[in-house]
VOVEXTI-558603 format. One record per residue (C-alpha): residue number from 1; x, z, y. Coordinates in Angstrom, 3 decimals. Layout:
BEGIN
REC   num       east         up      north
REC   NUM          X          Z          Y
...
! end
This chain:
BEGIN
REC   num       east         up      north
REC     1     18.945     -9.711      6.650
REC     2     17.515    -13.211      6.741
REC     3     14.384    -14.657      8.296
REC     4     12.457    -16.979      6.030
REC     5     10.558    -20.082      7.052
REC     6      7.121    -20.213      5.413
REC     7      4.065    -22.417      5.681
REC     8      1.684    -21.939      8.556
REC     9     -1.367    -20.036      7.285
REC    10     -2.908    -19.076     10.623
REC    11     -5.930    -21.284      9.863
REC    12     -6.617    -19.229      6.724
REC    13     -6.125    -16.018      8.708
REC    14     -8.581    -17.206     11.333
REC    15    -11.176    -18.153      8.705
REC    16    -10.838    -14.777      7.031
REC    17    -11.179    -12.878     10.304
REC    18    -14.255    -14.898     11.212
REC    19    -15.873    -14.297      7.813
REC    20    -15.573    -10.516      8.155
REC    21    -16.564    -10.613     11.846
REC    22    -13.200     -9.332     12.984
REC    23    -12.336    -10.189     16.565
REC    24     -8.603     -9.528     17.013
REC    25     -6.926    -10.076     20.387
REC    26     -5.064    -12.999     18.805
REC    27     -4.464    -14.552     15.399
REC    28     -0.700    -14.462     14.995
REC    29      1.302    -15.016     11.842
REC    30      4.053    -12.436     11.172
REC    31      7.640    -13.425     10.582
REC    32      9.015    -13.197      7.033
REC    33     12.300    -11.427      6.333
REC    34     14.468    -10.736      3.302
REC    35     17.084     -8.016      2.895
REC    36     19.000     -6.869     -0.175
REC    37     18.510     -3.183     -0.979
REC    38     19.626     -1.384     -4.129
REC    39     20.648     -4.719     -5.635
REC    40     17.208     -6.344     -5.149
REC    41     16.027     -8.845     -2.491
REC    42     13.197     -7.203     -0.551
REC    43     10.671     -9.229      1.432
REC    44      8.862     -7.809      4.448
REC    45      6.632     -8.900      7.306
REC    46      7.302     -8.173     10.969
REC    47      4.388     -8.534     13.374
REC    48      6.494     -8.464     16.527
REC    49      6.483     -6.348     19.693
REC    50      9.487     -4.166     18.736
REC    51      9.261     -2.305     22.062
REC    52      6.081     -0.573     20.845
REC    53      5.906      2.477     18.539
REC    54      7.061      1.508     15.057
REC    55      4.490      1.533     12.241
REC    56      5.788      0.939      8.694
REC    57      3.236      0.122      5.984
REC    58      3.620      0.567      2.202
REC    59      1.001     -1.179      0.040
REC    60     -0.606      0.032     -3.174
REC    61      0.122     -0.968     -6.754
REC    62     -0.634     -4.596     -7.670
REC    63     -0.980     -5.457     -3.947
REC    64      1.440     -7.001     -1.447
REC    65      2.462     -6.576      2.185
REC    66     -0.321     -9.009      3.099
REC    67     -2.977     -6.438      2.159
REC    68     -2.489     -5.139      5.721
REC    69     -2.848     -8.525      7.479
REC    70     -6.340     -8.118      8.918
REC    71     -5.609     -4.550     10.021
REC    72     -2.288     -5.659     11.502
REC    73     -4.096     -8.197     13.690
REC    74     -5.988     -5.257     15.212
REC    75     -2.904     -3.041     15.565
REC    76     -0.070     -5.361     16.621
REC    77     -0.828     -5.081     20.356
REC    78     -0.315     -1.307     20.152
REC    79      2.369     -0.954     17.481
REC    80      5.396     -2.718     16.108
REC    81      3.956     -3.272     12.618
REC    82      6.291     -3.804      9.659
REC    83      4.921     -4.215      6.106
REC    84      7.132     -4.141      3.017
REC    85      6.667     -5.878     -0.330
REC    86      7.717     -3.056     -2.622
REC    87      9.818     -3.388     -5.780
REC    88      8.205     -5.725     -8.322
REC    89      5.444     -6.845     -5.936
REC    90      4.797     -9.889     -3.795
REC    91      7.934    -11.808     -2.883
REC    92     10.319     -8.913     -3.538
REC    93     12.560     -8.950     -6.613
REC    94     11.916     -7.147     -9.880
REC    95     13.700     -4.149    -11.336
REC    96     16.782     -5.326    -13.284
REC    97     16.561     -5.029    -17.063
REC    98     19.204     -2.309    -17.153
REC    99     17.049     -0.108    -14.878
REC   100     13.667     -0.744    -16.472
REC   101     13.657      2.621    -18.284
REC   102     14.412      4.549    -15.084
REC   103     11.643      6.543    -13.419
REC   104      9.837      4.065    -11.161
REC   105      8.946      6.730     -8.594
REC   106     12.635      7.628     -8.190
REC   107     13.539      3.960     -7.768
REC   108     10.850      3.482     -5.123
REC   109     11.939      6.588     -3.222
REC   110     15.433      5.128     -3.102
REC   111     13.954      1.803     -1.937
REC   112     11.934      3.428      0.845
REC   113     14.967      5.385      2.001
REC   114     17.145      2.270      2.018
REC   115     14.504      0.230      3.853
REC   116     14.105      2.844      6.562
REC   117     17.891      2.913      6.963
REC   118     17.877     -0.879      7.225
REC   119     15.267     -0.814      9.974
REC   120     17.250      1.864     11.792
REC   121     14.401      3.188     13.941
REC   122     14.769      6.791     15.114
REC   123     11.025      7.426     15.198
REC   124      8.485      5.871     12.850
REC   125      4.861      6.320     11.851
REC   126      4.790      5.832      8.082
REC   127      1.578      4.781      6.351
REC   128      1.126      4.256      2.621
REC   129     -1.856      3.422      0.425
REC   130     -2.192      4.548     -3.223
REC   131      1.223      3.906     -4.833
REC   132      2.606      3.362     -1.336
REC   133      0.996      6.626     -0.251
REC   134      2.823      8.503     -2.996
REC   135      6.069      6.832     -1.928
REC   136      5.384      7.748      1.702
REC   137      4.715     11.383      0.749
REC   138      7.965     11.580     -1.215
REC   139      9.906     10.132      1.702
REC   140      8.233     12.339      4.318
REC   141      8.981     15.498      2.330
REC   142     12.685     14.646      2.311
REC   143     13.206     12.923      5.675
REC   144     10.780     14.457      8.190
REC   145     13.270     13.996     11.012
REC   146     12.727     10.216     10.864
REC   147      8.939     10.357     11.201
REC   148      6.528     11.051     14.046
REC   149      3.465     11.066     11.799
REC   150      2.325     10.276      8.271
REC   151     -0.809      8.433      7.139
REC   152     -1.825      8.685      3.467
REC   153     -4.539      6.332      2.239
REC   154     -6.759      7.190     -0.733
REC   155     -4.366      9.002     -3.023
REC   156     -3.575     12.570     -4.003
REC   157     -2.215     14.730     -6.813
REC   158     -5.585     14.597     -8.557
REC   159     -7.215     11.204     -9.084
REC   160    -10.296      9.990    -10.902
REC   161     -9.161      8.428    -14.159
REC   162    -12.210      6.185    -14.535
REC   163    -11.265      4.289    -11.386
REC   164     -7.655      3.881    -12.507
REC   165     -8.768      2.550    -15.899
REC   166    -11.154      0.094    -14.229
REC   167     -8.434     -1.311    -11.962
REC   168     -5.931     -1.630    -14.803
REC   169     -8.516     -3.364    -16.982
REC   170     -9.200     -5.901    -14.220
REC   171     -5.470     -6.584    -13.887
REC   172     -4.994     -7.079    -17.616
REC   173     -8.054     -9.297    -17.995
REC   174     -6.818    -11.560    -15.196
REC   175     -3.106    -11.599    -16.031
REC   176     -3.046    -15.401    -16.189
REC   177     -5.927    -17.784    -15.537
REC   178     -6.098    -21.562    -15.542
REC   179     -7.457    -22.132    -12.041
REC   180     -7.207    -20.362     -8.691
REC   181    -10.997    -20.345     -8.391
REC   182    -11.234    -18.531    -11.734
REC   183     -9.400    -15.645    -10.105
REC   184    -11.691    -15.825     -7.091
REC   185    -14.810    -15.665     -9.268
REC   186    -13.514    -12.599    -11.098
REC   187    -12.441    -10.958     -7.829
REC   188    -15.912    -11.450     -6.321
REC   189    -17.498     -9.805     -9.360
REC   190    -14.997     -6.945     -9.310
REC   191    -15.306     -6.283     -5.566
REC   192    -18.663     -7.680     -4.399
REC   193    -18.580     -5.767     -1.121
REC   194    -15.895     -8.125      0.201
REC   195    -16.689    -11.577      1.508
REC   196    -15.421    -14.410     -0.734
REC   197    -13.435    -15.822      2.190
REC   198    -11.605    -12.504      2.512
REC   199    -10.860    -12.363     -1.209
REC   200     -9.637    -15.958     -1.116
REC   201     -7.219    -15.064      1.682
REC   202     -5.928    -12.050     -0.244
REC   203     -5.433    -14.089     -3.412
REC   204     -3.568    -16.742     -1.421
REC   205     -0.750    -14.212     -0.993
REC   206     -1.162    -12.327     -4.275
REC   207     -0.949    -15.198     -6.789
REC   208      1.691    -17.690     -7.841
REC   209      1.482    -20.858     -9.905
REC   210      3.042    -20.882    -13.382
REC   211      3.121    -23.457    -16.199
REC   212     -0.201    -22.375    -17.717
REC   213     -2.119    -21.659    -14.521
REC   214     -1.946    -18.818    -12.016
REC   215     -0.761    -15.230    -12.290
REC   216     -0.188    -12.185    -10.118
REC   217      2.945    -11.829     -7.974
REC   218      4.065     -8.649     -9.656
REC   219      6.353     -7.303    -12.341
REC   220      4.080     -6.872    -15.354
REC   221      6.678     -4.547    -16.883
REC   222      6.054     -2.037    -14.078
REC   223      5.507      1.404    -15.546
REC   224      5.571      0.069    -19.113
REC   225      8.287      2.444    -20.406
REC   226      6.386      5.451    -19.064
REC   227      3.113      4.098    -20.461
REC   228      4.662      3.558    -23.883
REC   229      6.131      7.047    -23.809
REC   230      2.728      8.508    -22.902
REC   231      1.158      6.661    -25.829
REC   232      3.443      8.540    -28.212
REC   233      2.307     11.917    -26.875
REC   234     -0.481     14.102    -28.155
REC   235     -3.445     14.667    -25.791
REC   236     -2.036     18.105    -24.968
REC   237      1.357     16.609    -24.105
REC   238     -0.260     13.910    -21.954
REC   239     -2.226     16.578    -20.081
REC   240      0.954     18.589    -19.499
REC   241      2.792     15.497    -18.237
REC   242     -0.043     14.719    -15.835
REC   243     -0.065     18.287    -14.562
REC   244      3.686     18.112    -14.007
REC   245      3.332     14.926    -11.927
REC   246      0.536     16.534     -9.906
REC   247      2.657     19.644     -9.338
REC   248      5.513     17.502     -8.047
REC   249      3.233     15.806     -5.526
REC   250      1.737     19.138     -4.467
REC   251      5.262     20.432     -3.849
REC   252      5.985     17.436     -1.622
REC   253      2.717     17.850      0.266
REC   254      3.469     21.550      0.775
REC   255      6.855     20.651      2.262
REC   256      5.428     18.264      4.862
REC   257      4.856     19.813      8.292
REC   258      4.390     16.510     10.111
REC   259      1.067     15.533     11.663
REC   260     -0.684     13.850      8.736
REC   261     -3.852     11.815      8.425
REC   262     -5.537     11.515      5.037
REC   263     -7.898      8.536      4.785
REC   264    -10.410      8.146      1.992
REC   265    -12.722      5.215      1.333
REC   266    -16.325      6.412      1.304
REC   267    -16.877      4.533     -1.962
REC   268    -13.504      5.318     -3.526
REC   269    -13.343      5.596     -7.311
REC   270     -9.835      7.034     -7.141
REC   271     -9.808      9.941     -4.676
REC   272    -12.814     12.273     -4.746
REC   273    -14.095     14.125     -1.689
REC   274    -13.282     17.401     -3.437
REC   275     -9.668     16.385     -4.118
REC   276     -9.270     15.187     -0.516
REC   277    -10.598     18.502      0.756
REC   278     -8.028     20.381     -1.314
REC   279     -5.216     18.350      0.244
REC   280     -6.413     18.959      3.800
REC   281     -6.869     22.699      3.189
REC   282     -3.415     23.060      1.695
REC   283     -1.252     20.956      4.010
REC   284      0.228     22.454      7.164
REC   285     -1.154     19.875      9.613
REC   286     -3.553     17.384      8.064
REC   287     -6.635     15.653      9.434
REC   288     -9.181     13.858      7.266
REC   289    -11.153     10.671      7.864
REC   290    -13.667      9.002      5.552
REC   291    -13.817      5.266      6.213
REC   292    -17.283      3.772      5.634
REC   293    -17.903      0.584      3.631
REC   294    -14.570      0.964      1.830
REC   295    -13.482      1.674     -1.697
REC   296     -9.928      2.501     -2.783
REC   297     -8.374     -0.355     -0.778
REC   298     -9.455      1.035      2.576
REC   299     -7.377     -1.315      4.742
REC   300     -8.642     -4.334      2.815
REC   301    -12.310     -3.396      2.516
REC   302    -12.781     -2.283      6.132
REC   303     -9.756     -3.282      8.245
REC   304    -11.524     -2.690     11.554
REC   305    -12.384      0.960     10.909
REC   306     -9.073      1.553      9.151
REC   307     -7.167      0.307     12.212
REC   308     -9.397      2.261     14.589
REC   309     -8.946      5.531     12.661
REC   310     -5.183      5.130     12.407
REC   311     -4.806      4.248     16.087
REC   312     -7.032      7.132     17.228
REC   313     -5.045      9.645     15.206
REC   314     -1.574      8.366     16.062
REC   315     -2.305      7.904     19.778
REC   316     -3.659     11.428     20.124
REC   317     -0.849     13.039     18.134
REC   318      1.947     11.126     19.853
REC   319      0.499     11.963     23.268
REC   320      0.371     15.624     22.250
REC   321      4.013     15.447     21.143
REC   322      4.994     13.996     24.540
! end
């Protein structure tokens, strides 16, 4: 494991926090680390205070570990916060060509398992959003002995397809753009509920410069083999494949007996209130929180209330366990 020296971006953090009227105890930049897992260099952020309860964060698809930054500023005095750039995202490496046809969910489960082994903590609170939430659920179903609690953010076996299509369309339409501010303009139009300063901060960590402009820090091949395979299927076959994936996630949720918090953004276009209710009713020990003024990216849209809800749940459940 290596620690990486990066530029000081605390001024940008401070400007972002001020723009969204966040008042953290301190504005502190996390340390950057790299470790090789499953043949890929993985980048992660460590927010310090390792003597506190460990909180590991897994971001959603097309995002990076920095999606948690504003929330981490509110949580780092109470938790040892660690945020991973998952396979093909942020500053982590991409899936090798000889593995590109493998099931991405299986690869990410192996990554999560390896990362938790690397960290070596006996007790962890694991939190994942969207894609990261699915990865967290898979891990929790198989390794409950390593976790004190699970937090799942805005994802479930049943999702609203219109929201998924809208997000994918935005990603494709902004694959590469000439100027950084072109991305910012499109991001403001796509997510007008966020302040431009906040979007600028997010894009600072989500984009990289290339020969013809700027592009996302992600593997654009991600999921392509599965998508191409789906395109060859009839509508009936696609429906059956979707039902099979949902059944697999339901089986994992059924297996989890850990204290679990399900968070949903009040304005989410991905997880409906009905689908969230089904999860809570079916799981052995699951609480439910709706975060106001938030869409699918709960921790990004409303970091203050996200952090407050997570801390309230974890503090109460850990105290009960003691």
